C-alpha positions as CSV (number, residue, x, y, z in Angstrom):
1,E,1.2,-27.9,8.9
2,M,-1.5,-29.4,11.0
3,L,0.7,-32.4,12.1
4,L,3.5,-30.1,12.9
5,R,1.3,-27.8,15.1
6,T,-0.4,-30.8,16.8
7,R,3.3,-32.4,17.6
8,N,4.5,-29.1,18.9
9,S,1.6,-28.6,21.4
10,G,2.1,-32.0,22.9
11,M,-1.2,-33.3,21.9
12,S,-1.9,-36.6,20.1
13,L,-5.0,-36.8,18.3
14,Y,-4.7,-40.3,16.8
15,E,-2.4,-43.1,17.9
16,D,-1.3,-44.1,14.4
17,A,-0.8,-40.4,13.2
18,P,2.0,-40.2,10.6
19,E,5.3,-38.8,11.8
20,L,6.5,-35.6,10.1
21,P,10.1,-36.0,8.8
22,P,12.3,-33.2,10.2
23,T,13.1,-31.0,7.1
24,E,14.5,-27.4,6.7
25,S,11.0,-26.1,5.7
26,N,9.2,-27.3,8.9
27,S,12.0,-26.4,11.2
28,S,11.9,-22.8,10.2
29,P,9.2,-20.3,11.3
30,P,6.3,-19.9,8.8
31,S,7.0,-17.2,6.3
32,S,4.6,-14.2,6.0
33,P,2.1,-14.6,3.1
34,T,3.1,-13.2,-0.3
35,P,1.9,-9.5,-0.5
36,P,-0.7,-9.0,-3.3
37,Q,0.9,-7.9,-6.7
38,R,0.5,-4.2,-7.3
39,R,-1.3,-3.9,-10.8
40,Y,-1.5,-0.2,-11.3
41,G,1.5,1.4,-13.2
42,N,2.5,-1.9,-14.9
43,T,1.0,-4.6,-17.1
44,E,2.7,-7.7,-15.6
45,W,-0.7,-9.0,-14.6
46,C,-1.8,-9.0,-18.3
47,S,-2.4,-12.4,-20.0
48,C,-3.3,-11.4,-23.5
49,N,-0.5,-9.0,-24.0
50,H,-2.6,-6.3,-25.2
51,C,-3.4,-4.5,-21.8
52,V,-2.1,-1.0,-21.3
53,V,-1.5,1.2,-18.2
54,L,-4.6,3.5,-18.2
55,D,-4.3,7.2,-17.6
56,N,-6.4,8.2,-14.6
57,G,-7.1,4.6,-14.0
58,T,-7.4,2.7,-10.7
59,E,-6.1,-0.6,-9.4
60,A,-9.6,-2.2,-10.1
61,E,-9.4,-1.0,-13.8
62,C,-6.3,-3.1,-14.3
63,L,-8.2,-6.1,-15.6
64,C,-7.3,-8.3,-18.5
65,C,-9.8,-9.8,-20.8
66,R,-8.6,-13.2,-20.0
67,D,-9.7,-12.7,-16.3
68,M,-13.2,-11.7,-17.2
69,G,-14.7,-15.2,-17.2
70,S,-16.9,-17.2,-19.5
71,A,-18.6,-14.5,-21.4
72,L,-15.4,-13.4,-23.0
73,T,-13.8,-17.0,-23.5
74,R,-17.0,-18.1,-25.1
75,V,-16.5,-15.4,-27.8
76,Q,-12.6,-15.5,-27.8
77,P,-11.4,-18.8,-26.4
78,A,-7.6,-17.8,-26.9
79,G,-5.8,-14.6,-27.2
80,C,-7.1,-11.1,-26.8
81,I,-10.7,-10.0,-27.3
82,T,-9.5,-7.0,-29.2
83,E,-8.2,-9.4,-31.9
84,H,-11.7,-10.7,-32.5
85,P,-13.2,-9.6,-35.9
86,E,-16.5,-8.7,-34.4
87,F,-14.8,-6.3,-31.9
88,T,-13.2,-4.4,-34.6
89,M,-16.6,-4.4,-36.5
90,L,-18.8,-3.4,-33.6
91,C,-16.6,-1.3,-31.4
92,L,-14.1,0.4,-33.9
93,S,-16.3,0.9,-37.1
94,I,-17.3,4.5,-37.3
95,P,-20.4,3.9,-39.5
96,V,-21.6,1.2,-36.8
97,L,-20.7,3.3,-34.1
98,R,-22.5,6.3,-35.6
99,L,-25.7,4.4,-36.1
100,L,-25.6,2.8,-32.8
101,Y,-25.1,6.3,-31.2
102,F,-28.2,7.7,-32.8
103,E,-30.1,4.6,-31.6
104,L,-28.9,5.5,-28.0
105,R,-29.7,9.1,-28.5
106,G,-33.3,8.0,-29.5
107,H,-33.6,6.5,-26.0
108,G,-33.0,9.8,-24.3
109,H,-29.2,9.9,-24.1
110,P,-27.8,13.4,-24.5
111,M,-25.7,14.0,-27.6
112,H,-22.0,15.1,-26.9
113,E,-20.2,17.7,-29.3
114,D,-16.8,15.9,-28.9
115,I,-17.1,13.3,-31.8
116,H,-14.4,11.0,-30.2
117,R,-16.1,11.2,-26.8
118,R,-19.2,10.1,-28.6
119,Y,-17.5,7.1,-30.3
120,R,-15.8,5.9,-27.2
121,Y,-19.1,6.3,-25.2
122,T,-20.8,4.0,-27.9
123,A,-17.9,1.7,-28.2
124,Y,-17.8,0.9,-24.6
125,R,-21.6,0.4,-24.4
126,T,-21.6,-1.8,-27.6
127,F,-19.0,-3.9,-26.1
128,V,-21.0,-4.6,-23.0
129,R,-24.1,-5.3,-25.1
130,W,-22.0,-7.6,-27.4
131,L,-20.8,-9.8,-24.7
132,W,-23.4,-9.5,-21.8
133,R,-26.5,-8.3,-23.7
134,R,-28.1,-5.8,-21.2
135,L,-26.9,-5.1,-17.8
136,G,-29.9,-3.0,-16.6
137,R,-30.4,0.6,-15.7
138,G,-27.6,1.8,-13.4
139,N,-25.5,-1.4,-13.6
140,R,-21.9,-0.9,-14.9
141,M,-18.9,-3.0,-15.1
142,I,-15.3,-2.5,-15.4
143,L,-14.0,-3.2,-18.8
144,P,-10.7,-5.0,-19.6
145,A,-7.6,-2.6,-19.9
146,C,-7.0,-4.0,-23.4
147,V,-10.6,-3.0,-24.7
148,V,-10.4,0.4,-23.1
149,G,-6.9,1.0,-24.3
150,R,-7.9,-0.1,-27.9
151,I,-10.9,2.1,-28.0
152,R,-8.9,5.1,-26.7
153,E,-6.3,4.4,-29.4
154,E,-8.8,4.7,-32.0
155,F,-10.8,7.7,-30.6
156,P,-8.3,9.7,-28.4
157,S,-8.9,12.3,-25.9
158,E,-6.9,15.0,-24.2
159,T,-8.5,13.9,-20.7
160,T,-9.9,10.8,-19.6
161,T,-12.0,10.0,-16.5
162,G,-11.7,6.2,-16.0
163,F,-14.5,4.1,-14.8
164,R,-17.2,5.7,-12.7
165,Y,-20.0,4.2,-10.6
166,P,-23.6,5.5,-11.5
167,R,-25.1,8.4,-9.6
168,Y,-28.1,7.2,-7.7
169,R,-31.1,9.5,-7.6
């Protein structure tokens, strides 16, 4: 492309510059860049084949576990993170979630009446802890759609809120 622009401008930067052979591709005007793929409302972007369209979700929440980087691929080199036995044990097992919820509550987190909301909350936090240890107070991250979908499937809700950034005081 640079050779084409240089030749068209009439400048010659180098005497021995290679000639650009005429082809259809360089004789036509450059095409506009491909528009970015819209992710919300479909799962064409999913690489693990387990992502779902999230109710009340956003474009940013359309994220596959295979796009999350080394933390996930270290634990699950291929396939979906929701197929990992530890995911099922840590994030979907009611006895484990009940125990972990009371541990979180001991740190001053309020107890919610809706049992499925409790389990979803605890499962999301446990998933983050399992892969990234601690993020620190007020630090949140968007979880893969396959993870959120699997947890919501196990612990359904009439209403969902999607990802929310923390409120700063």
